N, C-alpha and C positions, 0 to 999 in steps of 0.2 A: 522579442519572442524568438526562440530558436526554431529552426526548421522552416519548412515550406507550409504555408497555410493553404488549405484547400478552399476554404470559404471565408471571406471577410465581408460582412455586410457593409453596404455602402449607405452612409447616412442620407436620409431624405434631404431634398433641397431646403434651405433655411426657410423657416416660417410655414412649412407645409405639413409637418408631422403633428398629428394629434397626440396627446399624452399616451394613449393606449398603444399607438403604433410605435412611438419612441420607446416605450417600455418593452414591447415585443422585440424590437431591434436590439435593445440592450441584453435581453434574455438570450436571443440568438447568438450574439457576440460572446456572451459568457459561456454558453454551451460549447461553442467552437473552441474557446480557450481551454476549457476543461478537457475536451477531446485531445487537443494538442498536448496538454500537460501529460495526459496518460500515454500518448504516443512517445513523448520524450523519455518517459520512464520504461518504455518497452524497447527502446533502441539498443543495438549492440554496444554502442559506446557507453551508455549508462551502465549496462551490465558489466562491461569490462572495468569501468571505474569502481564499481562496488565489489566485484568479485576478484579482479586482478588475477593473481596466480592461482586462485581457487577455481577459476572458470574451467569447465570441463570435468571437474570432480564434483561440483555442487552448482545448482542453479538457483535463481531467485525464488522459485516455488519452494525449494527446500528451506531457504532463509525465511520466507514468510511462515512456513510451518513451524520452524523453530521459534520465531518471534511470538507466534500465537501460543505455543506451549509456555514460553517464558512469561508472557503477560497474563496468563490465566490465573485467577485467584486461587484455584486448586488444580492439580494435575488434570488435564482434560482427557476425554475419550476421543476416539477417532471421529465419531459422529459430531461431537462438539467442535472439533477443529474444522471439519468440513463445513459446518454451519457458519463459523466465523469467517472462513476463507471464501465462502459462497461457491463451493465446489461440490461435486458429487462424492458421496461417501466412498465409492470405489476408487476414485482418484486420490482422495485423502489417504486411503489405505495403502495405495501404491507408493505415495510420497513417504509415508511412515515406514514402509518396508525398506525403501532405499536409504532413508536417514538412519534406520536401525542397522542396516548392513554397513554403513559408513561409520558406525559407532558414534553418532551424534545424539541419538536419543534411544531410550529403551521403553518397552512396554512392560508394565507391571500389573499383576492381577489386582483388582479393586478389593480392598479389605472387606467391604460389606456385600459384595456380589462377585464371586469368583469367575462368573461368566464374562464379566466386563473387564476391560483393561484400561489403564490410565497411562498417559505418556509423560515421561520424565526426561529432562535434558541430561546428557552426560557431559563431563568436563570438556570434551572436544567440541560439543555443540555450543556450550557457553563461550568458549574461546572463539569459535567461528562467528558467533553473533557479535561479540565485542569488536572483532576485526572489521566486520561489515558495517557495524554501527559507526565506527570511527571514519570509515571511508565514505559512508552516506553523509555524515556531518561535513566532511571535507568538500564533497560535491555541492552540497547545499550552501556552504560558506562561500564557495567560489561563485555560485549563481547569484548570491545576494551581496557580493562584495561591493562596498561603498554605500550600502543602504544605511539609513539612519535607524537607530534602535526603535524609535517610535513607529517607523514604517514596518519593521519586522513584527512588532507587537500588534499593530493593526492588522497585518496580513494573517497572523496566527488567530487573532480573535474573530476576524471575519470568516476564516476558513472553518473554525470550530462552529460558528453560527450557521454556515452553509451546510456543513455535515449534519448538524442537528435538524436543519430544515429538510434535508433529504430524508432523514429518518422519519420525521413527522409526516412528510408527504407520501412516503411509500409504506409506512407502517412497519418498517424494519429497524428496530432500535438495537 
């Protein structure tokens, strides 16, 4: 694991852990690993690896915004983007404003309700996403270099299962 761990649970002495205590220790350890993973993705080095020469002109929040627009089944509203990104609508609106000023996306009036706008990627936004996606794959490939394909498949399946479990546990699908 990269970085400094703030907390690493110490396993109880052999033969003293009850199944519930061992399970709690595993959950604590998994929780700490998830926190560490999030920290890794917030580090300046990770941002530099993904953004490279784009750093300073665009941030990861803008990239997340663009990915959300790209992945939506239909062009999303600012409110829908805010919900997916789990941010305040005013924050989403500011992100959209900056991305629009950078000509990465545009707002278009909704055909059935002129009071609403839908977000659409512009060619520069599509190109930026392609560049960042390639860089993200490169970083991930370096992180799992030497792993067996079966290990990668298992990690993907278990991560999908964990995410579904979080959605079930928190009621946020």
